C-alpha positions in Angstrom: -36.4 -44.0 -67.1 -33.9 -41.6 -68.6 -34.1 -41.4 -72.4 -30.6 -40.0 -72.7 -27.1 -40.9 -71.5 -24.9 -38.5 -69.5 -21.2 -39.0 -69.7 -19.1 -38.2 -66.7 -15.6 -37.0 -67.7 -12.7 -36.6 -65.3 -10.6 -33.5 -66.1 -7.1 -33.0 -64.7 -5.0 -29.9 -65.1 -1.9 -29.7 -63.0 -2.9 -30.5 -59.5 -6.6 -29.7 -60.1 -9.1 -32.5 -60.8 -12.8 -32.3 -61.4 -15.6 -33.9 -63.3 -17.9 -32.6 -66.0 -21.1 -34.2 -67.1 -22.4 -33.9 -70.7 -24.8 -35.5 -73.0 -23.6 -36.7 -76.4 -25.5 -33.8 -78.0 -23.3 -31.4 -75.9 -20.2 -33.0 -77.4 -21.8 -32.7 -80.9 -22.5 -29.0 -80.4 -18.9 -28.5 -79.2 -17.5 -30.4 -82.1 -19.6 -28.4 -84.7 -18.2 -25.1 -83.2 -14.6 -26.4 -83.3 -15.0 -27.7 -86.8 -16.2 -24.3 -88.1 -14.0 -22.0 -85.9 -10.8 -24.0 -85.5 -10.9 -26.3 -88.5 -10.9 -29.5 -86.4 -11.2 -32.8 -88.4 -15.0 -33.3 -88.6 -14.4 -37.1 -88.3 -12.7 -36.8 -84.9 -15.9 -37.1 -82.9 -17.1 -40.7 -82.4 -20.3 -41.2 -84.5 -23.8 -41.0 -83.0 -25.2 -44.5 -82.6 -29.0 -45.2 -82.6 -29.4 -48.9 -82.1 -28.7 -50.1 -78.5 -27.5 -46.6 -77.6 -28.1 -47.2 -73.9 -26.7 -50.7 -73.6 -24.0 -50.8 -70.9 -21.2 -52.0 -73.3 -22.0 -49.3 -75.8 -22.1 -46.6 -73.1 -18.7 -47.7 -71.7 -17.2 -47.8 -75.2 -18.5 -44.4 -76.1 -17.3 -43.0 -72.7 -13.8 -44.1 -73.6 -14.1 -42.7 -77.2 -15.3 -39.3 -75.8 -12.4 -39.2 -73.3 -9.9 -39.9 -76.2 -11.7 -37.2 -78.2 -11.2 -34.6 -75.5 -7.6 -35.6 -74.9 -6.9 -35.3 -78.6 -8.4 -31.8 -78.6 -6.3 -30.7 -75.7 -3.2 -32.0 -77.5 -4.1 -29.9 -80.5 -4.3 -26.8 -78.3 -1.4 -27.3 -75.8 -1.0 -23.6 -74.8 -4.5 -22.2 -74.8 -7.7 -24.1 -75.4 -10.4 -22.4 -77.5 -12.9 -20.6 -75.4 -15.7 -23.0 -76.3 -13.6 -26.0 -75.2 -12.5 -24.3 -72.0 -16.1 -23.5 -71.1 -17.2 -27.1 -72.0 -14.5 -28.4 -69.5 -15.4 -25.8 -66.9 -11.9 -24.5 -66.8 -13.3 -21.1 -65.7 -14.5 -22.7 -62.4 -11.3 -24.5 -61.4 -8.2 -23.0 -63.1 -7.1 -19.4 -62.3 
């Protein structure tokens, strides 16, 4: 039995589409870097939840919240995403 949840995120840039898989801790690490380097609102990332963290409804809700979080980040950086965000979304593998 897995003790952590992996979130699968669909990324679309122009005609390119791919998926990335990350744990919540990966999102948290990304967020910490963006807060310190790019002054992103520290409350933008959905909070970590402890109780019932692997219940299906909570996982689905958090999946949507994390997708909104990423979409919000991309709107904040419409021309060039910060390197840490580009790497997180695997842009280097799919967009030339």
